[in-house]
LOVONU-908813 format. One line per 2 residues: for each residue x, y, z of C-alpha. Coordinates in pm, whole numbers, padded with zeros to 5 digits, always signed. Example, Ala and Ser with C-alpha at 12.3 -4.5 7.8 and 13.67 -1.06 7.14 Angstrom:
+01230/-00450/+00780 ~ +01367/-00106/+00714
This chain:
+02762/+01589/+04048 ~ +02446/+01484/+03869
+02479/+01293/+03547 ~ +02411/+01511/+03245
+02123/+01418/+03023 ~ +02209/+01240/+02703
+02054/+01352/+02376 ~ +02048/+01203/+02030
+02061/+01427/+01725 ~ +01938/+01304/+01388
+02067/+01514/+01100 ~ +01968/+01437/+00740
+02271/+01493/+00518 ~ +02121/+01650/+00209
+02318/+01599/-00114 ~ +02572/+01375/+00061
+02754/+01218/-00239 ~ +02835/+00871/-00107
+02773/+00548/-00296 ~ +02986/+00279/-00131
+02828/-00010/+00059 ~ +03011/+00018/+00391
+03032/+00335/+00601 ~ +03333/+00401/+00828
+03265/+00415/+01202 ~ +03346/+00683/+01459
+03325/+00694/+01838 ~ +03085/+00993/+01842
+02954/+01038/+01491 ~ +02761/+00779/+01297
+02653/+00807/+00937 ~ +02367/+00572/+00863
+02171/+00494/+00552 ~ +01792/+00464/+00578
+01538/+00352/+00320 ~ +01284/+00557/+00511
+01342/+00838/+00763 ~ +01411/+00718/+01120
+01156/+00764/+01399 ~ +01148/+01137/+01469
+00880/+01121/+01745 ~ +00643/+01344/+01551
+00894/+01622/+01484 ~ +00853/+01569/+01110
+00514/+01742/+01135 ~ +00707/+02070/+01161
+00814/+02031/+00798 ~ +00637/+02166/+00493
+00517/+01925/+00228 ~ +00813/+02009/+00003
+01061/+01969/+00290 ~ +00907/+01637/+00387
+00940/+01507/+00031 ~ +01306/+01607/+00023
+01362/+01449/+00363 ~ +01218/+01120/+00243
+01452/+01118/-00055 ~ +01760/+01172/+00163
+01912/+00835/+00258 ~ +02216/+00937/+00465
+02178/+01068/+00818 ~ +02430/+01183/+01074
+02342/+01055/+01421 ~ +02507/+01182/+01738
+02468/+01098/+02107 ~ +02608/+01366/+02338
+02589/+01558/+02666 ~ +02451/+01900/+02586
+02628/+02216/+02707 ~ +02662/+02580/+02603
+02944/+02501/+02362 ~ +02845/+02147/+02271
+02508/+02087/+02113 ~ +02364/+01937/+01796
+02427/+02256/+01598 ~ +02794/+02294/+01694
+02868/+01924/+01643 ~ +02704/+01927/+01299
+02889/+02241/+01191 ~ +03225/+02099/+01300
+03151/+01779/+01109 ~ +03065/+01977/+00795
+03387/+02179/+00827 ~ +03580/+01855/+00881
+03428/+01712/+00564 ~ +03498/+02036/+00373
+03863/+02027/+00480 ~ +03891/+01678/+00336
+03688/+01740/+00021 ~ +03439/+02012/-00085
+03093/+01867/-00153 ~ +02733/+01984/-00181
+02649/+01837/+00161 ~ +02413/+02051/+00366
+02234/+02029/+00699 ~ +01891/+02187/+00667
+01716/+02030/+00966 ~ +01822/+01908/+01310
+01608/+01670/+01515 ~ +01704/+01635/+01881
+01557/+01364/+02105 ~ +01626/+01261/+02463
+01783/+00916/+02494 ~ +01551/+00854/+02792
+01255/+00668/+02645 ~ +01031/+00808/+02921
+01125/+01167/+02844 ~ +00920/+01383/+02610
+01202/+01628/+02546 ~ +01248/+01685/+02175
+01350/+01976/+01957 ~ +01331/+02059/+01588
+01562/+02318/+01433 ~ +01538/+02453/+01081
+01888/+02562/+00976 ~ +01866/+02902/+00812
+02246/+02931/+00780 ~ +02366/+02650/+00558
+02689/+02542/+00396 ~ +02702/+02668/+00040
+02885/+02506/-00248 ~ +03088/+02646/-00531
+03028/+02479/-00867 ~ +03395/+02542/-00949
+03503/+02366/-00633 ~ +03288/+02063/-00561
+03342/+01687/-00572 ~ +03055/+01472/-00698
+03149/+01144/-00529 ~ +03335/+01070/-00207
+03494/+00751/-00080 ~ +03516/+00574/+00253
+03868/+00713/+00287 ~ +03727/+01064/+00254
+03485/+00991/+00538 ~ +03763/+00845/+00755
+03971/+01157/+00701 ~ +03671/+01379/+00775
+03622/+01192/+01104 ~ +03992/+01244/+01180
+03956/+01617/+01106 ~ +03654/+01629/+01337
+03856/+01484/+01624 ~ +04131/+01741/+01564
+03892/+02037/+01538 ~ +03689/+01961/+01851
+03967/+02058/+02098 ~ +04025/+02378/+01901
+03655/+02464/+01924 ~ +03632/+02385/+02295
+03945/+02580/+02394 ~ +03783/+02902/+02263
+04117/+03065/+02183 ~ +04267/+03214/+01869
+04216/+02917/+01642 ~ +03849/+02889/+01735
+03808/+03245/+01603 ~ +03967/+03132/+01277
+03728/+02837/+01273 ~ +03428/+03069/+01315
+03543/+03285/+01023 ~ +03597/+02972/+00815
+03240/+02862/+00887 ~ +03114/+03210/+00796
+03286/+03181/+00459 ~ +03146/+02835/+00397
+02795/+02956/+00476 ~ +02804/+03276/+00273
+02598/+03293/-00045 ~ +02781/+03606/-00167
+03126/+03533/-00305 ~ +03269/+03863/-00178
+03159/+03789/+00179 ~ +03293/+03435/+00152
+03628/+03566/+00027 ~ +03659/+03824/+00304
+03563/+03564/+00567 ~ +03824/+03321/+00435
+04082/+03602/+00436 ~ +03993/+03682/+00799
+04042/+03317/+00888 ~ +04383/+03317/+00719
+04486/+03632/+00907 ~ +04372/+03487/+01238
+04578/+03174/+01175 ~ +04896/+03352/+01065
+04918/+03707/+01200 ~ +05157/+03799/+01482
+05219/+04173/+01439 ~ +05021/+04489/+01375
+05120/+04763/+01133 ~ +05226/+04803/+00772
+05352/+04514/+00565 ~ +05092/+04263/+00675
+05057/+04107/+00328 ~ +05429/+04026/+00310
+05432/+03889/+00664 ~ +05129/+03670/+00605
+05264/+03545/+00273 ~ +05598/+03462/+00426
+05445/+03283/+00724 ~ +05211/+03087/+00498
+05483/+02984/+00254 ~ +05727/+02874/+00523
+05459/+02686/+00713 ~ +05344/+02501/+00404
+05682/+02418/+00246 ~ +06046/+02363/+00341
+06193/+02361/-00010 ~ +06312/+02708/-00116
+06162/+02702/-00465 ~ +05830/+02571/-00337
+05826/+02833/-00064 ~ +05875/+03109/-00316
+05597/+02970/-00534 ~ +05360/+02958/-00235
+05464/+03310/-00136 ~ +05375/+03448/-00477
+05049/+03254/-00492 ~ +04944/+03387/-00152
+05018/+03748/-00244 ~ +04825/+03720/-00567
+04516/+03578/-00396 ~ +04537/+03800/-00088
+04550/+04113/-00304 ~ +04196/+04032/-00418
+04083/+04070/-00059 ~ +04214/+04429/-00066
+04044/+04495/-00400 ~ +03712/+04380/-00255
+03740/+04589/+00061 ~ +03856/+04903/-00117
+03600/+04896/-00395 ~ +03833/+04792/-00674
+03640/+04491/-00797 ~ +03667/+04615/-01156
+04030/+04499/-01139 ~ +03921/+04145/-01065
+03709/+04104/-01376 ~ +03754/+04380/-01633
+03488/+04240/-01867 ~ +03145/+04096/-01806
+03211/+03793/-02028 ~ +03224/+03483/-01807
+03265/+03712/-01506 ~ +03065/+03488/-01271
+03275/+03183/-01357 ~ +03594/+03380/-01309
+03488/+03503/-00966 ~ +03389/+03154/-00854
+03721/+03018/-00979 ~ +03910/+03282/-00778
+03703/+03197/-00471 ~ +03776/+02827/-00523
+04149/+02902/-00539 ~ +04143/+03095/-00212
+03920/+02836/-00051 ~ +04175/+02569/-00144
+04453/+02779/+00007 ~ +04264/+02801/+00337
+04178/+02431/+00333 ~ +04543/+02342/+00275
+04649/+02574/+00556 ~ +04402/+02422/+00803
+04509/+02077/+00691 ~ +04873/+02157/+00763
+04789/+02294/+01107 ~ +04543/+02043/+01250
+04734/+01724/+01166 ~ +05036/+01846/+01362
+05016/+01810/+01742 ~ +05265/+02092/+01796
+05147/+02370/+01564 ~ +04796/+02436/+01706
+04932/+02504/+02055 ~ +05196/+02740/+01915
+04934/+02932/+01720 ~ +04710/+02967/+02027
+04981/+03179/+02196 ~ +05018/+03557/+02199
+05179/+03757/+01920 ~ +05531/+03761/+02069
+05548/+03383/+02105 ~ +05382/+03338/+01767
+05652/+03556/+01616 ~ +05921/+03333/+01766
+05746/+03027/+01626 ~ +05738/+03170/+01273
+06100/+03285/+01306 ~ +06197/+02924/+01371
+06010/+02776/+01076 ~ +06132/+03054/+00846
+06495/+02997/+00942 ~ +06700/+02911/+00639
+06441/+03051/+00398 ~ +06547/+03293/+00126
+06209/+03462/+00138 ~ +06347/+03735/+00361
+06568/+03835/+00070 ~ +06286/+03856/-00185
+06249/+04201/-00337 ~ +05941/+04365/-00476
+06071/+04314/-00834 ~ +06062/+03938/-00788
+05701/+03933/-00671 ~ +05443/+03824/-00925
+05146/+04058/-00905 ~ +04799/+03983/-01041
């Protein structure tokens, strides 16, 4: 077998809110700070004047060395890193440009990519400064997400829908994408009653205490109902007046985004759960039956549910 070619990706991290002196290390990913842009072998000529000025004012760069394949390239690695960072803490960080160079000094292979799909941020759900611990946890999340991405099973579908939500400029599309990710992570049965099943699975996965489970159950149902309102053209229920409507919608999106982030966080840090959730519906159902055992949620009636 011939050795695969190694490539180096240089990704400027626009709006990366880091101020500390030292930067945590990772075996694949490196975040470096530059006073001036690194040597891009002439690829910077592809940029407009405005883009070049913004590039020069961006100190932090993600650098990656990797073997390229159909499922593993500079774009996929960058997206997984951005999701990993988002799971740890929502920021304004974006990747607008990717510069790919061969690690062979004699090779002229090089590629420039302008990212048209970019991570968006919600002003109601963004952190202005991150710490070295945040970066360490983002690196940990990256390591946990990579196997999920490469297996190309059920959780990778949820990851794709999560990315779609993060990249959507329209709050409705973001909300529906996040809801699809939640369903992909939790569903195990077709038919009526999906909201109750999802809420129960979510609550029991997130908490073991009865009172906390019930609180999570009610929170999930309240937020998930908005997904139905969006799909069925009942958005007037979400914001009945135009006063501060935009802020209200962004706040709702931030709440659901946090729910999804917490759910992913619960799943990926456990070595057991991801493999259970990759299985078919019947085995998934058995898994949720086990974690729900002892819960009083099965006895909850409609009268005890808090509706929006």
